[in-house]
N, C-alpha and C positions, 0 to 999 in steps of 0.2 A: 182739583179732581179732574182727571182726564176723561172726556166723553168718548174718546176713541175706543175705550174698552167696554163701553156700554153696548147692550144689544139694541136692535132697532125697536123692539117692544118697550124696553125701559125708556128710551128717548121719547117715543110717541106718547106713552102714558104720562111722563113728566110734562111734556109739552101741553097735553090736554088739561092737566091739573092747573098749570100756570095760566093757560088761557081762561079757564073757568074762574080762577081767582081774580084775574084782571077784569073780566066781565062783571063779577060781583062787586068789585071795587068801584067800577064806573056806575053801577046801579045804586050802590049803597050811599053814594054821595060824596063826590069829590068836593063839592061846595060845602057840605056839612063838616068835613074834616078840616078844611081850610078855616071855616068859621070857628071851630074849636081851637085851632092854633091862634087865631086872632084874639079869642077870649083869654087864652093863656097869657099872651103878650100884654093884653090890656090889664089883666090882673097884676102882673109883675110891675108894670108902670104905675098903676094905681097904688099898689103897696108902697113903692118907693116914694111917690108923691105924698102919701099920707104920713110917711115917716118924717119927711121934711117939714110938714105943717104941724103935725100933732106929736111928734116924737116917736120913739120906739115903743110899740105896743104889740101884744101877742097876736092880735088879729091882723095887724099889718104884716108881720113876719109870716104868719100862716098864709096870707094872701100871696105873698111873694113866692113861698115854697110851692103852693098849689099851682100857681101860674107857671113856675119853672118846670114842674113835673109835667104839666100839660104840654108845654112847648117841647120838652124833651121827648115825650111820647109821639108828638107829631113829627119831629125830626127823624126819630128812629123808624116810624112807619113809612115816611117818604123815602128814606134810604133803603128800606127793605123792598118797597115797591119798585124803586129804580133798579135795584139789584135783580129783582125778579124779571123785569123787562129786559135787562141786558142778558140774563141767563136764557130767557126765552129766545132772544135773537141768536145766541150762540147755538142753541139746540136746533133751531131752524136752519142755520147755516151748515151745521154738521149733517143734518138729514139731507139737505140739498147736495152736499159734497158726496155723501154715500150714494145718492141716486145717480149722480153723474158718473161716479166710479163704476157703478153697476152697469150703466148704459155703455160705457166704454168697453167693459169686459164682454158684454153681450155682442157688441159690434165686432170686437176682435175674434170672438168665438165664431160668429157668423162668417167673417172673412176667412178664417182658417177652414171652416167646413166648405165654403165655396171653393177655396183653392184645392182642397182635397178632392172635391167632386170634379173640378177641372182637370186635375192630374189623372184621376180615374178615367174620365172621358178621353183624355189625350192618350192614355195607355191603351184603352180599348180600341181607339181609332188606329193606333200604331199596330196593334196586334191584328186588326182586321186588314190593314194595308199589307202587313207581312203575309197574312194568309192568302190574300189575293195575288201577291207577288209569287208566292210558292205555287199556287194553283196555275198561274200563267206560265211559270217555268216548267211545270209538269206537262202542261199542254204543249209547250214549245218543244220539249224533249220528245214527247210522244209523236208530235207531228214530224219532227226530224227523222225519227226512226221509220215512220211510215213513208217518208220521202225516199229513203235509202232502199 
């Protein structure tokens, strides 16, 4: 999915939601989630060890299955969290890129306006110079007529 087609409001709202989710994850317990994964791995290893010592039993298989599901849930959760962090970084870089592009266009527009103003001032200065030249020529011609 290309973020270049998204509006700024969509990017900002998505960024805010991801940051909120990240904060909630940090508060909810990174340690608790890792402890759950550890318990799942412990359940799998215990189930396998009991199968070696006691033989195949329904409880041992159930312990392995439940531990495997817990580890799988932890893995998918960590993968989703990492994907969210990467997506958040992409959104932030896209917003920064758009801000830089907007600043560049602002400076270009300001430079164009300054050059237009400079051209206008140059043109008015030239017209004033031409008017003074015409006025001085008129006074020179009139003074020459008076001299004759």
